[in-house]
N, C-alpha and C positions, 0 to 999 in steps of 0.2 A: 089064535086065527081057526075057525071051524075045520075040524079034520078033513072033510070031505073038500072043502075049498083047496085047502092045502095038497090034498092027493090030485085035484084036476088041475093045480099049478104043476106039479111034478109029473103028471100025464102028458102035458101039452107037449106037441110038437113045436118046436121055436124055429121058424123057417126062417132060411135067408136066400133071397133073390142071388145068383151069380151072374157077373156081366156077360158072358156067353150062353147064356140061356142055362135053364134047368135051378135047383135050389139044393141048398144042404140043411141039415137039420142040427140044431145044438140041443145037448141032452143035458139035463142038469145032473151034476155028480159025474160027467164024463168029459173027457179031454175036449177041446175046441176041435171041430173037424177040420181035417187036413185042408179043403180048399179056402177055409178063412185065416187058417195059420200066416201064409204069405202076406194077407191084408194086414193082420193085425201085429206081426212082428211081436216085439217085446212090450207093446202097448196095452194099456187097459181097455176093455171093451165093455158094452151094454147091450142089451135088448130089452125095448122100454115102448109104452105104447100112452096114449092119453084116452083111448076108449075105453068107455063102459067103466067111470070111477067107482069103486069101492064095489066091483065085480056086479055091478046093477046095469041091466040092459037100458041104453039110451038113444033117441032117436040119432040116425045116421049123420042128419045136417049138424048136430051138435056135437057127435064124435068127430066129424071131420073138421070142423073150427077148432076145435081143442087140439088134434094132431096136428094141423097147420101152426098152432100157437106152439106146441111142444118144439116141432121141427125150427121153427124162427129161435125160440130160446136156445136150442142147441148149437144151431148154428152162429150164434152171437158169441159163444164162448171161446176163447182164445186156445184154451187146450182141446178144442175138436179138430181132428184129423180128417175124419171121413164119416159120411151117414150115406147108409144103403136100405133099399127098400126090405121090410120082412114082414111078416105075419104070423100070428100065434094060431095054431089050430088045435081045438080041444075035441076030446073023445068023442063027443055027442054031436061034433060037426059045427059048433060056434067057432067063428073066426074075428081075430080082431087085426088090423091093420098094424102095423109095429116099425119100429127103426131098430136097425144095427147099427151102433155108434162106436167109433173107435176114437179113444183120447180121453176122454172124461173119467176124472176119479168118483169113486162111489158116493163121496159126499155131495158132489153135483147132482148126480143121479138120485140120490137121496131125497135133496130139495126139489126136483123136478118130478119126482113120483109123489111126493107129498103134496106139491101145488097143484097137479093134476088129479089126485085123489086115488092113486093107484096103491093097491094091497102089497104089491110086489113087482119085483123086477128080477132080470138075469143078468149075471155079470160075471167078469174074470178078468184075469191078466196075462196076456200071452195065450201060450198054447195048454195052459193049465185046465182044471176042470171047472166047468160053468157053475156057478152058485147061485142058489135061489135066496135073493135079499128080501127079508120081509118088513113091512114098513110097520112101525108102531101106531096104534090106533089112538085117538085123542084121550089123553089120560094117561097113556103108557108111555115109559121111557126107559 
């Protein structure tokens, strides 16, 4: 992966909307923020989107359609515990509506990230540090 793109992923604010208002930010290589620890408990979690596959801008309508498909695919999984509204915000002002999900293992998130053309997603287990998971490009494994 291009170093500038990797740096952009690492600098992104992974914001999760809180039920009583406000938000909290997940940071790569840092423990899960306290407001999310009670939600997550000792479960796996992920922060994923279907917007802008392969980091290429795409029309809002196509992004929204893909995001609805991603949400449907997640909700259909028996291991899903919860889905919360989220958004990724880059340093240069770009934003991508996202989902903070509790329950799915990385293998499911890998399949969905690849299905929706994502280069990476953020995930973790319980309150442990958030990790950036990079997807292989075609031909890599």
